[in-house]
N, C-alpha and C positions, 0 to 999 in steps of 0.2 A: 795461362791463368785458368778457363774455363776448364781445361784440361784436367786439373789438379781437382776440381770439383766434381766431376762426372762420377769417379770411382765413390764418392762421398755419399754423393744422391742416392746411388745405387746400390750400398751396403743399409742405408738408412730405409729405404724404400722394403729393400728384401727383407729387415729385420722386422719392420712395422708389420707385413704381411703374414710373418710366421706369427707375431703375438696375435694378429687377428685371427687368426686359423685357431690357434692354441686357444683363444678366449671363446671363441663361436663353439668349439669341440666340449669344453667345459659347461659353458651353458646349456649346449644340449645333452650335455651326460646330467645335469643337475636337474632340468625340467622332465626329462624322459628315463627315470632311474629303474634297474631293473626289477620285477615283478618278486617281492616278498612272498614266502610260502613258510608254510610247518608242515614240516616230515613228520607224519606217523607212521610209526613202528611197530607193530603187531608181533611180540615176542610169545604168544602163546605156543605152546607143544609144535615142532613142528621139524621132521625128519631132515637130517643135513643135509642129502640131495636136494630139498624144495627149498633148504634157504638160502641155497648158493644162489638163485635167480633173483630172490630178494635183496641180495647183498649188492650184485650185480647191476640191479636197478638204483640202488644207491649211488653206490659208483658212480653212475651216469646221473645225476641230479647233483652229486658232489662235483663233478667234471664241470658242470655247467654252471655251478657258484664259483669255481674256480677261474672261469672264462667269463665272468661278472655277466652271464646271461639272465641268471637270475638270482636270488639271496636267500640263503636259507636264515629263517630269521631264528628259529628254533627247531630242535627233534626231540619227539615224546616219543619214549619206549613205554609200550603197555600191554598189557595184560588182565585177567581177571584178579590175579592177585596184588599187582601193583603199576605205580607209575611214575615214571621218572622224566622231568622235562630236563632238557640240556641249550642252554642257551647260544652257546659256540657249537657248530656242528661235529659230529663225528667225523672221523677220518674214515676210508671205506675198510682199512683192515681191522677197524675196531667192531663195526658193524657184522663182518665176516667172522668174526670171533665170538660174536654174542651168543649164549644160550638160551635155549629157549625153554619154554615150562610154562603150566598152566594151561588152561582151558582158553579156548577163543570166547569174547564175550561180543555179541555184537552191541548190547546196550553201550557200553562204555566209549565202542568204536563211534556209534552215531551223535552220542553226547561231544565228543572231543571232537568229533569233525563239523559241528555245530557252536563248538565254543571258540574255535579258531578259524580266522579267515584264509581264505586259501590254502588249504590240504591236499598234500598228497601222500596219498596211503598207501604201504606198502605190508603186504601181508602174503602168507604163503598161498592161502585160497584164492587170493583175490589179486592179481599184478598190480596194478598203478588206479588210481582215481582220481 
């Protein structure tokens, strides 16, 4: 009779251990979420050869978002002519195909950086901030 209870106790102990491990992981994830960032993309005119590094930097940030190392809260596309806020992150292919236009507007860039917490700036003239 003792032999038949041993596998049940063992299975119960293993099951409870895994449940405790899962709950601990969820609590850690809840207590320490990945940092949320706003990505500012300067769409002022940029030659295609200089736009490529900007698209690659965004792809790297997007990959971190996919791996839950950070959370892209929103993507802001801006130039001196327009501003577009996207709450759903763009795919890297979409950023690579963006057309650039207008002139760089340093004042708008600074205003946006002050308006949003934790920003990452992607622009042709400056790699990342």
